[in-house]
N, C-alpha and C positions, 0 to 999 in steps of 0.2 A: 567778235562781238564788242571787245573793248575799244578797238579802233573805230568801229562804226558808231558806238555810243559817243566817243569823243568828238567825232566829226559832226554828228547831229547836234550835240550840245553847243559846239562852237557856232554852227550855222544858226541855231535858234537864238543864241545871244544877240545876233545882229538884228533879230526881229523884235526884240523886246521893246515895249514903249519907252520913249526917251525918259531919262531920269533926272534932268536938270531941276534944281530946286529954286523956285521963286514963288512969291505969294500967289500970283495969279494961277500958276500951274496947280498948286495944292487946292485952291478954291474951286477950280473948274473940274478937277479929276473926279470921275465917277468911282464909287466904291462898290466892288462886286464881291459878294460873299459866296463862295463856291463850296458845296459839300460833296465829297466823294464818299458815299456811305460805305462803311466797313473797310476803309483804307488804313490798314495797320501802319504804324509809324515806320517800321523797318522795311516796308515794301519799297520805300524810296531807295533802298540800298541794293536793289536787284539788278540794276543796270539796264532797265527797260523804260526809264522815265526821263528822257533827255529834256523835255519841256519843263516839267516840275523841278528837276534838278537845276536847270538854268535859272529859274525864278528864285530858287533857294539861294543860289550863289550871289545873285544880284540883290537879295533882300535878307530875309530871316527864315529860319525853320526851327522846329522843335518836335520832340515827342510829347504830345499834349495829353494830359490826364482827362479822361472823360469824367463826368459826374456819375455818381452811383444812383441807380443801377446802370450798368454800361449797355443800355438798350437804345434803339433808334429814336423813338419819339421823346423819351425823357431828355435825351441829350441834344436833339435839335431844338427843343423848347428851352433848354438851359442856355444854349448859345444865343438864341433869339431874345431871351429875357434877362440874362445875367444873373439868374437865380437857380440854385440847385433844384432838382426835381421835388424834394421835400417841401420847397417853398413855391415852386412854379405850378404845382398842382398836377403835372403829368408825371405820375410817380412810377409808371411802368408802361409797357405796351398794352397791357390788359389789367384793369383794376375796377374796383367798385367805389361807390361813395355812399355813406350811411344816409345822406339826404335823399337819395334816389334808390330805395330798396328794389331789388329785382332787376336793375339795369347794370350793364357792364360797358365800360369804355373799351373800345377796340381801336385799331389803327384806321378803321373806316369811320370813326365817330366824327360828325360835323356839328353836333349840338354845341352852341357857345357855352353852355353850362360847364362843360368839362375843361374849357380852355381859359376861363376867366380869372384865374388866380394871379396871373402875372402878365404885365403888358409887354408885348413883343416890340422889338426895335422899330419895325416898319410903322407901327401905330404911333410910337413916340415921335418918329421922324415926321410923319404926316401932320401931327399936331403942331409941329414947328415949321410947316410949310415946305418940307423937303419931299419931293415926289419920289415914290418908291415903286418897285415892280418885283414880282416873284415868278421865276420860271421853276415852279415847284419848290416847296419847303413845307414840312409838316406844320399844319396850323395856319398857313398863310391864306387859306381860303375862308377862314372863319371871320364872320362879321364881329369884330372885337369892339367893346366899348358899350355894349347894351347892358341890360339889367343884371346879368350874371358876372360882369367884369369887375376887377379890382378897382379900376378908376373909370366909372361909367361917364359917358358924355352927358351934357346937360339934358338931352332927351334920352330916356331909358329904352327907346326903341331903336332898332337898327344897329349901327356901329360902323366900323370902318375896316377896310382891307387895303392892301397895296392898290394903287390906282390901276395897275395892270397885274393880273394874276391868272393862274390856270389850275384847275383841278388836276391832281396827279393822274397820269395815264402812262403805264409802263410801256405802252406801244409807241409812244413818242420817242424817236431815236435820239441819240446823243447829238447827232448833226442838227436835227430839228431844234433841239433845246438851245444849242449854241447860236444858231441862226436867229432864233427868236430874240435872244439877248442883243445880238448885233443889229437886228431891225430896230429895237428900241433905241440903240445908240445912233441910228441914222436920223432920228427925229430932230426937228428944230429945238433949240435950247429950252423954249418955254414949256414944251411937253415931253422933254427927255428926262427919264428918271436919273436921280443922283445916287440912289442906293438900289442895288439889284441883288436878288438871290438866284442861285443856279444849283440844281441838284442832279447828281448822277447816282444810279443804284446798282449798276452792273457788277462792280467789284464785290459788293456785299453779297449779291446773288451767287456769284461764282464761289466766294469763300464758303457760303453755307452748303452749296451743292457738292463741292469737290474738296474743301479744306484749304487752309491758307498756304500750304506748301505745294499744291498741285500746279502743274504746268498751265492748266486752263485758267487758274486764278491769275497767274503771272501774265497770261495773254490778255485777260480783262484789264489788268493794271496798265499794260502797254496801250490798249485801245483808249482808255479814258485819258491817258497822258496825251495822246494825239488830239483828243477833243480840247484839252487845255491849250495845246499848240494852235489849234484852229481859232480859238477865242482870242489869243494874244495876237495872232497874225491879222485877224479881222479888225481888232481894235487899232492896230498899227495902220492898216490901209485907210481906216476912217479918220485917222489923226486924233483919236480919242485917248487922252491920258486916263489911266485907270490905276487905282490901288486895288490889287487883287489880294483877297484874304481867303486862302484855300484850306479847308478843314475836313476832318472826318469826325463822325459821331462816336466812334469806338473802334477797337481793333477786331481781332478774330483769333480764336483758339481751335486747335484740332480736337475733334471728339472721336470716340471709338465705341463700337458695339459692346466692348468689354468693360466700359467705364460707366456703369449705371448705379445710382443709389436708388433702390426700389423702396418706396415708402411702405408698401404692404408688409415688408419684413421688419419694420420699426414700429408702426402704429396701425391699429385697426382702422380700416377704411370707413367704418361707420362713425368715427369720431370727428371727421373733418370733411370739408369740401374744398377743393383746390380751385383757385381762380387762375393761377398761372403756374406752370412747372417748367423745368429745363435747368439752366445754370442756377436758378433759384426757384423756390416754391413759396407762393403766397397762399396761406391756409386760414380758413375760418372754422372754428369749432361748431359742430352741430349742436342743436339745442340740448342743454343739460350736460354736455360733455366737456366743458371748459377745463375742469381740473384733470380729468383723465388725459386729455390731449396735452396739457402742460407737462404732466408727469412723463408721458411717452416721448415728447419732443425735446424738452429743454436740454441745452448743452451740446457737447461735442459727440458726434457720431463718426463712424468711419467715412472719410471723404466728404463730410458735411457738418455744418454747425447750425443750430436753430436757436432763435431768441423770440421772446414776446416783443411786440412792436416797441415798447418803451425801453427795452434793454439792448436794442441793436447798437453796436459799437459807435461811439460818438464820431470817430474818424470818418465814418461813411456818410455823415450828415444826412441821416435818413431815419424816419420813424416817428416824427412829431406830427406829420400830416395824417388826419383820420382816414385818408384814402389808402394808406398802407395797411395791409391786412393784419389782424391781431397776432398771427404767427408768421415768422419769416425764416426760411432756411436757405443757406448759401452753400453751394457745392465748391469743392476745390476746382481749380482751373482744369478743364478737360473732362470733368465728370458731369453727368446729367442726372438730375432728380426726376424720377418718373413714378407715377402711382403704382404701376406694376411692371414687371419685366416685359418689354415689347416683344411681339412675335417676330418682327423684323427689326433688328438693331439699327439705330440711326447712326450714320457716319457723316463725315464732312467737317463742317466747322460751325461754331456759334460764338455768342458773346453774351454778356450779362453778368460776368464774374466780377470779383473784387476790382475796383477801378485802379488800384495800385499795381495790379499784375502787369508785367511787361507786355504780355500778349494783348492786353486791352488798350495799350497806348495808341493814340490816334495821330494822324497826319496834321501838321500845321506848317504852312508855307505862306509868306506874305512878301509882296514886292510892288514897287510903284514909286511915284515921286515923293510919297510921304515917308519912305523907308530908307534908311542907310543900309549899306551892305554889311550888316553886323554878324552874319553867319549863324551858327547854331546856338540857340538859347537853351538855358536850363529848362527842364520840364515845368509846366505850369498848368493850372486848372482851366478847363474850357470856359467857365463863366467869365474869365478875364477877357475873352474875345469881345464880349459885348462892350466893355469899357473901351477897348481899342476902336471898335466900329463907331462909337459915339464921338471919339476924338477925331477920327477921320472925317466925320460928317459935320464937325463943328458944333456938336451938341454938348450940353452940360452933362457932367457925370450924374449917374443915378445914385443918390445917397443911400438907397435901400438895397443896392445890388450886393451880391456875394463876391463879385470879382473886382479887380482894379487894374491899373496900368503898370504896377511895379514890375511885372515880369518882363516888360518890353524895354526898360532901362533907356539906353542911348540908341535904341534901334529906330526911334522916330526922329525925323529930321527937325 
């Protein structure tokens, strides 16, 4: 396996887009932001990713800290906006807003109301005349810039999306996704996007079903690495220079049927209603039971800690947004908060834990003409990626962003 990996890595290095540095190359290079959902940072060390590893050697890599909570939609929106979930408005995969009683945001929500608190980078780019395209990305199909948006367009109707975009469909294969991006790259320069997103979900799916240490998860890692290789080879054949920024939204932790925190042993179920449970629980007191719920929940419990929204630890940068539930409980890594003990214990893997936990660390690899081969960087926050993307696209920094370029130091040419 070691010899095969070394051979594949050496062969792949010859396929990498050329890296000479000159002004025209940097100006013409497309920026492609790739998300591999659930790709834990240390998956890169398994010896099955020759393509990603070659890119890391020719550019930079890091174990990137997700924003809290370490869930899919909050973190994809954090990377897209440069703002942590508490400020970008997508505070969980499932949440409520006091302005819309009785409604719940889910991962299928397309109403612009939920997405309007922070501007995504493709909208900022389109404002500056940079053509964009999205081969899947949470929120990329939302018509942003209408009445509900933080920076509405002059007309309060409509909004904007990437000029090319697709609704997420899990039946679209990895090959089809890569080929769609390459088709965009075949276009004449005047209608060719300069910023593209690309999303893969199979590593996350395998991690949830089988756990991060299962051979089937390793197989999914190897398969998505081959898709990265196909993308790089396709760009080479087309003669398209590209700055590839490859990220994950979060890592993955193993869970067990023996590691459950059951709420009904701590608090009477009549005192609350749960919007989301799992690695964390978002709870609302039922009418008239605010004090009783506070007395039962506040503080440290075995394998779990609970806070009122305004007392969530500052280091998590979470709790000022009214979309965060009044009570929030966070489990220890590997433990699951459930309303009652399940009849069939859940096993496999999940995420949503403390974003400082090593198991939640996410993949980051970047390579292309804009990057020096600076090797492995110190861990940084994923909101810094947005500042990097703006620099690659020649866009000004966002003064209201939560991230910056400091993490990349001398890695940019």
